[in-house]
C-alpha positions in Angstrom: 0.0 0.0 0.0 1.3 3.4 -1.0 0.9 6.6 1.1 1.7 10.1 -0.1 2.5 13.0 2.2 2.4 16.6 1.0 5.0 18.9 2.7 5.1 22.7 2.3 8.4 24.4 3.5 10.5 27.5 2.9 13.9 27.2 1.4 17.0 29.3 2.3 16.1 32.0 -0.2 12.6 32.5 1.4 10.8 30.7 -1.4 7.9 28.4 -0.6 8.4 24.9 -1.8 6.1 21.8 -2.0 7.4 18.2 -2.1 5.6 14.8 -2.0 7.0 12.0 0.1 5.9 8.5 -1.0 6.2 5.3 1.0 5.3 1.9 -0.3 4.8 -0.9 2.1 4.1 -4.5 1.2 4.5 -7.8 3.2 7.8 -9.5 2.2 9.6 -6.3 1.3 11.2 -3.6 3.4 9.4 -0.2 3.2 10.7 1.9 0.3 10.5 5.7 0.2 11.1 8.5 -2.3 10.5 12.2 -2.5 9.3 14.2 -5.6 8.5 17.8 -6.4 5.4 17.0 -8.5 2.5 14.8 -7.3 2.1 13.3 -10.7 5.7 11.9 -10.5 5.0 10.6 -7.0 1.8 8.9 -8.1 3.6 7.3 -11.1 6.5 6.1 -9.0 4.2 4.5 -6.4 2.1 2.7 -9.1 5.2 1.4 -10.8 6.8 0.2 -7.5 3.6 -1.6 -6.4 3.3 -3.2 -9.8 6.8 -4.4 -9.7 6.2 -6.0 -6.2 3.0 -7.5 -7.4 4.6 -9.1 -10.5 7.2 -10.8 -8.3 5.3 -11.7 -5.1 1.6 -10.9 -5.1 0.8 -14.5 -6.0 3.5 -16.5 -4.1 4.1 -19.9 -5.5 6.6 -21.2 -2.9 6.8 -21.2 0.9 9.9 -19.0 0.7 7.7 -16.3 -0.7 5.0 -16.8 1.9 7.2 -16.5 5.0 9.3 -13.6 6.2 12.5 -13.8 8.2 10.4 -12.6 11.2 8.3 -15.8 10.7 11.5 -17.8 10.7 12.7 -16.3 13.9 9.4 -16.7 15.7 9.2 -20.4 14.8 12.8 -21.1 15.7 12.3 -19.5 19.1 9.4 -21.8 19.8 11.7 -24.7 19.0 14.3 -23.4 21.4 11.8 -22.7 24.1 10.6 -26.4 24.0 13.9 -28.2 23.3 16.5 -25.9 24.9 14.7 -23.7 27.5 18.0 -22.8 29.2 19.2 -21.2 26.0 15.9 -19.3 25.2 16.8 -15.9 26.6 20.2 -15.9 24.8 18.7 -17.0 21.5 15.9 -14.5 21.8 18.4 -11.7 21.9 20.5 -13.0 19.1 17.7 -13.9 16.7 15.9 -10.7 17.7 18.8 -8.8 16.3 18.3 -10.5 12.9 14.5 -10.0 13.1 14.9 -6.2 13.7 17.3 -5.9 10.7 15.7 -8.2 8.2 12.4 -9.3 9.6 10.3 -7.6 6.8 12.1 -9.6 4.0 10.6 -12.8 2.6 12.9 -15.8 2.8 13.0 -15.7 -1.0 14.6 -12.3 -1.0 17.3 -13.2 1.6 20.5 -13.6 -0.3 24.1 -14.4 0.8 25.1 -10.9 -0.2 22.5 -9.4 2.2 23.6 -11.7 5.0 27.3 -11.0 4.4 26.7 -7.3 4.5 25.0 -7.5 7.9 27.8 -9.8 9.1 30.3 -7.1 8.3 28.3 -4.4 9.8 28.1 -6.2 13.1 31.8 -5.9 13.4 32.5 -2.5 11.8 29.5 -0.5 13.0 28.4 -2.3 16.2 31.9 -3.4 17.4 31.1 -7.0 18.0 34.0 -9.4 18.4 34.5 -12.0 15.6 33.5 -14.8 18.0 30.3 -13.0 18.8 29.6 -12.4 15.1 30.0 -16.1 14.4 27.6 -17.0 17.2 25.0 -14.7 15.5 25.6 -16.4 12.2 25.4 -19.9 13.7 22.1 -19.2 15.5 20.5 -17.9 12.3 22.0 -20.8 10.3 20.3 -23.3 12.6 17.0 -21.6 11.9 17.6 -21.7 8.2 18.5 -25.4 8.4 15.2 -26.1 10.2 13.4 -24.2 7.5 15.0 -26.5 4.9 14.9 -29.9 6.7 11.9 -29.7 9.0 9.5 -27.1 7.7 10.2 -27.2 4.0 10.1 -23.4 3.6 13.5 -23.3 1.7 15.4 -25.3 -0.8 18.8 -24.3 0.7 20.4 -22.5 3.6 21.7 -19.2 2.3 24.3 -19.0 5.1 26.1 -21.9 3.6 27.6 -19.4 1.2 28.5 -16.9 3.9 31.9 -17.3 5.5 32.5 -16.8 9.2 34.9 -14.3 10.7 38.4 -15.6 11.5 38.7 -15.8 15.3 41.9 -15.3 17.4 43.3 -18.3 19.1 41.4 -19.2 22.3 42.5 -17.7 25.6 44.4 -20.1 27.9 44.8 -18.3 31.2 45.2 -20.6 34.2 46.3 -20.2 37.8 50.0 -20.7 38.7 50.6 -22.7 41.9 51.2 -19.5 43.8 48.1 -17.8 42.4 46.0 -20.8 43.2 47.1 -20.9 46.9 46.5 -17.2 47.3 43.1 -17.2 45.6 41.8 -20.2 47.6 43.1 -18.6 50.8 41.2 -15.4 50.0 38.1 -17.3 49.2 38.3 -19.1 52.6 38.4 -15.7 54.3 35.4 -14.3 52.3 32.3 -13.2 54.1 30.5 -15.8 52.1 32.0 -19.2 53.0 30.4 -20.9 50.0 32.7 -18.9 47.7 35.6 -21.2 48.6 33.4 -24.3 47.8 32.3 -22.9 44.4 35.9 -22.0 43.3 37.3 -25.3 44.4 34.4 -27.1 42.7 35.2 -25.2 39.5 38.9 -26.0 39.6 38.5 -29.7 40.3 35.7 -30.3 37.7 36.0 -27.7 35.0 32.3 -26.8 35.4 31.1 -23.5 34.0 29.7 -20.8 36.2 26.1 -21.3 35.0 26.4 -25.1 35.6 27.7 -24.5 39.2 25.2 -21.9 40.2 22.4 -23.9 38.6 23.3 -27.1 40.3 20.5 -28.6 42.5 20.6 -31.0 45.4 18.7 -33.8 43.6 21.4 -33.8 41.0 24.2 -34.6 43.4 25.0 -38.1 44.9 27.5 -37.5 47.7 27.8 -41.2 48.4 29.0 -41.9 44.8 30.6 -38.5 44.6 28.9 -37.7 41.3 27.0 -34.6 40.0 24.7 -34.8 37.0 24.5 -31.7 34.8 21.2 -31.5 32.8 21.4 -28.0 31.3 24.9 -27.7 29.7 26.0 -25.3 27.0 25.8 -27.8 24.2 22.5 -29.3 25.5 24.0 -32.7 26.4 23.6 -34.2 29.9 26.9 -35.2 31.5 28.2 -36.4 34.9 31.2 -35.0 36.8 33.2 -36.7 39.5 33.3 -34.8 42.8 36.7 -35.0 44.7 36.5 -36.0 48.4 37.4 -32.6 49.7 34.5 -30.9 47.7 32.1 -33.7 48.7 32.9 -33.1 52.4 32.4 -29.4 52.0 29.0 -30.0 50.2 27.9 -32.2 53.2 28.7 -29.3 55.6 27.1 -26.8 53.3 23.9 -29.0 53.0 23.3 -29.1 56.7 21.5 -25.8 56.4 19.3 -25.8 53.4 16.4 -23.6 52.2 13.1 -25.3 52.1 11.7 -23.2 49.3 14.6 -23.7 46.9 16.7 -26.8 46.0 19.5 -24.9 44.4 22.8 -25.7 46.1 23.9 -22.1 46.0 20.6 -20.4 46.2 20.2 -16.7 46.9 17.4 -14.2 46.4 16.4 -10.6 46.9 19.2 -8.1 47.8 21.5 -11.1 48.3 21.1 -12.4 44.8 24.1 -10.5 43.4 26.5 -11.5 46.1 28.6 -13.8 44.0 30.3 -11.2 41.6 31.0 -8.8 44.5 32.7 -11.5 46.6 34.5 -13.1 43.6 36.1 -9.8 42.6 37.0 -9.0 46.2 38.8 -12.3 46.5 40.7 -11.7 43.2 41.8 -8.3 44.5 42.9 -9.7 47.9 44.8 -12.5 46.3 46.5 -10.1 43.8 45.4 -12.2 40.9 45.2 -10.1 37.7 43.7 -10.5 34.3 41.6 -13.4 35.5 37.9 -14.3 34.9 35.7 -16.9 36.5 35.7 -18.9 33.2 39.5 -19.1 33.5 38.9 -21.6 36.4 37.7 -23.9 33.7 40.9 -23.3 31.7 42.8 -23.9 35.0 41.1 -27.3 35.4 41.8 -28.3 31.8 45.4 -27.1 32.0 46.1 -29.0 35.2 44.6 -32.1 33.6 46.7 -31.7 30.5 49.9 -31.3 32.6 48.9 -34.4 34.5 49.0 -36.4 31.3 45.3 -36.4 30.2 44.9 -37.0 26.5 42.9 -34.7 24.2 39.9 -37.1 24.1 40.0 -37.4 27.9 39.9 -33.6 28.2 37.0 -33.4 25.9 35.1 -36.0 27.9 35.7 -34.1 31.2 34.9 -30.7 29.9 31.8 -31.9 27.9 33.0 -30.8 24.4 31.4 -32.7 21.5 34.5 -32.1 19.3 38.2 -32.2 20.0 38.9 -28.8 18.4 38.1 -26.8 21.5 40.5 -28.8 23.7 43.4 -28.8 21.3 44.5 -25.5 22.8 45.7 -27.4 25.8 47.7 -30.0 23.9 51.0 -28.0 24.1 50.8 -28.2 27.9 51.0 -31.9 27.9 54.0 -32.1 25.5 56.6 -31.6 28.2 54.9 -34.3 30.3 54.4 -36.8 27.6 58.1 -36.2 26.7 59.0 -37.6 30.1 57.1 -40.8 29.3 59.2 -41.2 26.1 62.4 -40.7 28.0 61.5 -43.4 30.5 60.7 -45.8 27.6 64.0 -45.0 25.9 66.0 -45.6 29.1 64.3 -48.9 29.7 64.7 -50.4 26.2 67.8 -48.7 24.9 69.8 -48.1 28.0 
């Protein structure tokens, strides 16, 4: 539908001018606007623009012409809400970005060129890191894949022809022996005694922050010293072994439980944001710099690698589906596996 707005204004020389602003809106296309000095030109442009849209899409013959990217996002979010509820809020934010940018386009008009242009704008105009840009692409690509395989809206995924941004090598920051001793000592002295338990839990299991703070008492078997993680980052359920010291601390921590909440590290109200405050205070007291909570996961992986764990073993402990993510720790095991070769050489070759 076209709308024409008449505007009367005075130019810099004091002359009165009249212009006509036309906007054409049609489902499946972004709004298009043009301005003319004569109304006859405005009317002609609007008729030609509407006719062009009608020739291409007024009688859609394929699902890709019936559905917009907004439809794609809405349906994908329903899938996420049902199948991966723990990831719903994150995906709503990511897919919502695409919906705001391209929601008015039909799927038939979404091309690799359009997607590639928005990929570049994420980094150049919005300052998103390459890894973040790639997550946005992956989320939308999953929606397109469902549109191809499950809903039969598309013949092909247009993001297959859009390359991802090169990412820098993954960060590997782990605690030295001195830093570990100082940090754990600072956590013991924290006003919140459970901080020491959480940090020790993370170092000895490689669990993520969300996995730890979301852990519930029914998911922990202290007799077998096993915790079951249901809502992991990749959606897989996995079990982690609890070391004896952490199991004993959990028993002590569990002697006083809240009756209205089965979270192991439950907190509500004004107390709900205690963790970040105490964590940063402990880092400062321990004089540990350039360190994030997620680096405790790197610390666990690095300690395992230096203890001789293989890449597949690291992947199993950390819950990675592929080996690529844990190859960053392979260099840490080189010096330790070298000692094994030296022992073999001395034994068989003197």
